[in-house]
N, C-alpha and C positions, 0 to 999 in steps of 0.2 A: 427485654429478656434475651439472653444470648442464645444463638442457635447451637444446640448440642449435637455433636456428631454421633451417629449411631455407633454403638460398641462394635469393635472389630471391623469398622468401615475401612480403615487403612489396610488391614490385613486382607480383606476381601478384594480391595482394589489391586493390591500387590499380586495376589494369587491369580486374579483375572489377567493381569498383564503377563504373568509368567506363562499361563496357559496359551495366550496368544502367541508369545515368543516361541514356545515349544511347537505349537501348531505350524508356525511359519518355517521353523527349522526342519521339521519332519514331514512337511507337505510333499505330495507327489511331485511338485515342480522341482523341489530341491533334489529329490532322488532320481528324477528322470535322467536317463543316460542317453546322451547323444554320441557316446563313444562307439568306435567301430570295433567289430570282432577281429581280433588278431590271433590267428591260430586257435579259433573257437572261443577264446577268452575276450572279454570286453575290456577295452582300454578306458579306464575311468579317471585318468589323470587330469583331464581338462573338463571335468563335470562338477556340478555343485555337490554331488555326493562325495566325490573324491576330495574336494576342498574341505568339506565338513569332516571327513575322516582324519585329515591332516590336522585340523584345528583340535579335534578331540585328543589326538595323540600328543600334540604339543602341550595342551592344558594338563593332561595326565602327567607328563614329564616335569612340568613346572611344579606340580604338587609333590612329586617325588623329590625334586631338588630342595623343596622347602620343608622336608621331613623334620629337620632339626629345629626349625622355628615353629611349625604347626603341630608337631608331635602327632602327626598322622602317619600310620603305618604305610610304608611305600607300596605294599601290595594292593591296597584298596583302590587308588585311582586307576592303576593299570588293569585291574580286573574289570572294572566298569568300562574302561575305554575299549578293551578287547571285545566285550559283549556288544557295545554300540557299533564298533567298526564292522564286525562280522554280521551284525544285524542289518546294517546298511547293505553290505554285499549280498546277503541272502535275499533281501527284499528286491533288489535290482535283478538278480538272476532268476528269481521266481517270475518277475514281470516279463522276462525274455524267454521263459520256458526252458531255462538252462540250470535248474536248481541242482542237478546231479554234479555239475562241475564245481560249484561252490562247496557242496558237501564233501566231494573228494578232496578239494584243496584244504578244507578245514581239518579233515581227518589226517591229512599228511602233516599239517602243522602240529596237530595234537600228538601224533606219533613221535615227532621230533622232541616235543616237550616231555612226553612219557619217558623216553630214553634218558633225557637229562635229569628228570625228577628221580628216577630210580637210581641212577648213577650217584647223584648227590645224596640221596637218602642213605645209601649204603656207606658212603664216605663219612657222613655225619654220624651215623650209628657207631662206626668203629671208633671215631674220635671221642664220642661221648662214653663209649665203653672203656677206652684207655684212661679217660679222665676219672671215671668212677673207680677204676682200679688204682688210683693215686699215681699214675705214671708221670703226669705233668707236674704234680707236686714234688715228686722225687727228683725230676729233672731240674726243677727250679732250685730245690735244696742243694743239688749237686753244683749248679752254676754259682750259687751264692757261696757255697763252701769252697769252691775253687778261687774265689775272689774276683770273679768276672764283674767288671763294671757294666753299667747300662749301655755304654757306647760299645763295649765288646760284644754284648748280647745282640745289639743292633746289627753289627757286622756279621756276627756268627749266624744269626737266623736268616739274614739276607743271602749270604753265600750258600747256606743249606738249601734255601728256597730255589736259588738259581741252578744248583747242580742236581737237585732231586726232581724238579719239575720236568726235565726232559724224559724222565723215566716214568714218573708217577702221575703226570699231567699237572698243569699249573693250579687247577682248582683244588685238588686234594692236598697238594703241597702247601698251598696258602692256608688252608684250614688248619693243618697240622702245626705250622709255624706260629700262627696266630694264637693257638692254644698255649704254646710255650711262652710267648711274649706276655700274654695276659697274666700268666702265673708269676712271671719274673717281675713285671712292671707293677703289679698290685694296684695301688691307688694313684700312681703317677700317670694321669690321663694323657699328658703331653707326650711322654715317652711311648706309651702304648699306641697313640695315634700315629706318631712318626714311624714307629717300627712297623705298624700295619701298612702304611703307605710304601715303605721300603720293601716289605714282603710282596705286595701286589706287583710293584715294578719288577722285582727280581724274578718272581714266579712267571710273569708274562714274558720277560726277556729270555729266561731259561727255556721256556716252552717253544720259542720261535725257531730254535735251531735243531729241533727234533720232530719227526713225524708224529710221535706219540705225546708231545708236549702240549698240544692245543688242538681243538677240533678243526680250526682252520688249516693248520699244517697237515693234519690228517686228510682233509679234503683235497689239498694240493697234491699230496702224495698219491692218493687214490686216483686222481685225475690223470696222473702220469706226466705232468708238465715239469716236475722236479723229481729226480730219482732219490732213493733213500740216502746214498752216500753224499749227495750234493748239498744236503741241508747243513753239513758241517761248515760250509763256507760262510754261514751266518753266525758262527760262534763268536768271533771277535767283535763284530758290530753289536751283537746281543749283549756281550759283556760290557761294552762301552755304554750301552743304553742303561744298564743297571748301575755302573760305577759312578757316572757323572752326577746324577741326583743324590745317590747315597753319600758321596763325599761331601756334598753341600749340606745335606740334612743332618749328617752326623756332627757337624760343627755346632749345631743348635741343641745338642743333647748334653745335659749336665753329666759330666763324667764322674758319677758317684758310684760307690760300691755299697750295696745294701748291707745292713748290719747282719752279721752271721747269726743264724738261728741254730742254737745248740740242739734243738729237737731233731732227731733223725726221722725222716719220713720213710715209712715202710710201704712198699707197694703191696697191694692185695694179691692174693693167690691167683695166678693165671695171667698177670699183667704182661709179662714178656711173651707168653704164648699168644696172646691177642695181637701183639705187635707182629709176631711171626705170621699169624693168620692174615693180618692186613697186607703184609708184603706178598704173601701167597695169593691173596685176592687180586692185587694189582697185577701180578705176573699172569694170573689166569685171564684177566681182562685183556691184557696186551696180546697174549697168545691166541685168545678167542678171535681177535680181529686179524692178526698177522698170519696165523696159520690156518684158521678155518674160514676167514672172510665173513665172519658174523659180527654184529655190533658189540662193542666192548661191554655194554651194559649186561650182556648175558654172563660174562665172567664176573662182574661185580655182584650180581644177584646170586650167583653160585657161591661167591665168597660170603655173602650174608648167611647162606645155608651152613657154611663152615662154622661161622660164629654161633649160630643157633645150636648146632650140635655140641660145640664146646661149652656153651651156656648150660645145656642139659647135663653135661658131665659135671660142671661145677656145682649145680644144684644137688645132684645125686650124691656127690661126695662131700657136700658141705658139712653135715654133722660130724663126720669123722675128722675132717680137716680142722674144724674149730676145736674139738677135744684135744687133738694133737698139739695145736698152737697154744692152747691154754696150759697144757702140761709143760711145754717148753718155757712159757713165760713164768710159771711158778718155780721152775728150777732156776731160772735166771733172777727170780725175785723182782720181776719187772711189773710193778703195780700199774703203771700207765698203760702198758700193753694189754693187761688183763681187762682194764676198763674199756679199751678200744674193742676188744674181742666181744665184750658184752653187748655192743651196739651193732655188731656186724650182721648184715642181712644177706640172703642168697642173691647171686647175680641173676638179673632178669633182663634178657635182651630186648624184650618189647618195651620196657620202661626207657631203654636207651633210644629206641626208635621214636617214642613219643616225645623225647626231648630234642628232636631235630628242629632246626630253625624253620618253622613252617611259613613264617612271613616271607622269608627269602625264597622258599620253594614256590609259593604262590605268586611272588613278584616275577619269577622266571616265566611262569605260565602267561602272565599278562604281557610281558615283553615279547615273548616268542609269538604269541597270537596277534598282538598289535602289529609288529613288524611283518609277520607273515601276511596279514591282511592288506597292509599297504603295498607289499610286494605283489600280491595277487591283483591289486588294482592297477599295477604297472609302474609304481613310483621308483622302485629300486632299479628296474631296467632302464627307466628314463634317465635317472641320474648317472648310471654307469655308462650308458650310451653317449650322453652328453660329454662326460669327462674324456672318454677314450676316442671320441670323434673330433672334438674341437680343441682339446688340450694336448700339450706335449705329454707323451706317455709317462715320463718320469714324474712330472707334476701330478698327473692323474693317480699314479701309484702312491705318492706321498699324501694326496688328499684322501685316499681310501683309508689310511691310518687315522687321520683326523676324524673322518666320518664314523669310523668304528668306535670312537670314544663317546659318540652320542647314540648311535644305533648299534645294536649288537653286531659284532664282527662276523658272525656266522652267515647271516643272510647277505651281508655286504660281499663277503668272499664268494658266496654262492652265485651272486649276480655276476661278479667278474668272471668266474669260471664258466658260467652259462654263456656269456658273451664271447669268451675265448679269444680275446684280442691277440693280434699277431705280435708277439713279444719274444725276445731272446731270453736265455736262461737268467741273465743278470737282472732283467726286469721282473721276471717271475719270482726270483728270490727277494727282490726289493718289495714287491707287494705282499709276499709272505711275511717279511720282517715287519712292515708297517702295520699290516692288519693284526699281527700278533702283539706288538708293543704299543701301538697307537691307543689301544683300550686303556692303557695306564694313565692317560691324560686326565680322565675323570673316573670317579669311583664306580659309576654306573656303566663304564665302558667295557668291562670284562667280567666274566663269571667269578673270577677270584675277588674282585673288588666288591661285587654285590654280596657274595657270600660272607665276606669279612664285615660288611656293614651290619649283617644280621648277627654274626658271632660276637662282635664288639660294639653292640648297639649303644648309641649315646656317646661313644668315645671316638670311634672311627666312623665319620659321617661324610656325606657329600661335601659339606662346607669345609670340614677339616682337610679333606683331600684337595679341594679346589684352591686352597691357600698356597699349595705347593705345585700347582699345575705349571707355572712358568719354569720352575726348576726341572720338572719332569720333561717339559718341552725341550729344554737344553739337551738332555740325554737323547731325546727322540731325534733331534736335528743332528747331533753328533754321530749317532749310530748310522744314520743315512749317509752322511758324508764319508764315514769310514768305509761303508760298504761300496760306495761309488768309487773310492780311491783304491781300496784293497782288492776288490773283485772287478776292476775295470776291464780285465781281459774277457769277462763273461758277457759283456754288453755288445 
């Protein structure tokens, strides 16, 4: 008679092995820190706990990169990774009786995320409100009516992203242009993906030559190493960074014109005023920082208040507005317009907030906290010090851009500014350029890229962007060479 294995025997064995592995990974021996205190902080870069944190971070990013294949939301792995990394940090600092330091560091990183979260939330709310008011449908109909081909739209949205981002910041600009592209592109996923890549590159490049275009340029300006008027020296290199990959990618777009749609798209009441409020919100955010020295998010949240007040007005005046519109449609004998007015509902700003891309917002939380944790352990300072001590400063600044395509450029630039290497104006402009445009190499390398992965989910992905990384790298290299040649007198 055959020996029968007990039911669930393999499962029990597997679970037992898993428990043993977890016990080994999270044992006190692994977490034991032999690092020395540097300025009251522990250097954990050469400890088992530090290595474990790096492994966790790498595994989380591998899962993010495989989002298209695994169909796993990108926020999930980084949320877990952030919890594990800070759990490791908290455990070690409790053992050393220094828990208040790790708590302060965590709250600092949480505050950075809160500012980014609220900034993004307001921008997404405005964009959703404009979409609900049929603004992008009307813009698409206008482009089709003008006979613009998809290649023309590709260049038009790219140039708009490049020239708007220095004023409105690259993230907000990318979200706005992506909404237009998705309306124009429709079911043409190849065109939408290429246009999104172009928008990310253009928005990041445009943000590099303005203190308000990107958070990293804002940090450099605040530090005082580059003055306001000196950023304009990066205009030509930034333009080259955008034009080189755009010229190559546009050749792969079928230059077709969409069939004209005879239906006229009417924007809902208040659409243009919401655009005006959005511009006022951006201006408020800029003035809040430049004139009052306060975080730009204060201006953005104030702008959300503007939208809420306007939404209140739209709701209160809704019945009279509908009656008036119906009377006009009856006079014009517009049956279709009457049908549309029968389905109209009042504007609700909170429904627009609910439609924000929460997977993207939570992904930002995971990234900021993961990178902040690794930085607190000492890894960012270690990498920065190694580059600027043992490498030529030009190569180090170029490497900063490549590094920012993998790790968020904000902590990378923060580490460089903290080190404050002895560099001339030309080198500071170089690292400002590379940190700003280097994030375009990968979709996860910039806030604009991450936000667009959420807005055009399933179309613009990590893999679709990665296919064009060599082309984007050509633009990256060309912009550096142009800067070294054109601004040679600054070195």
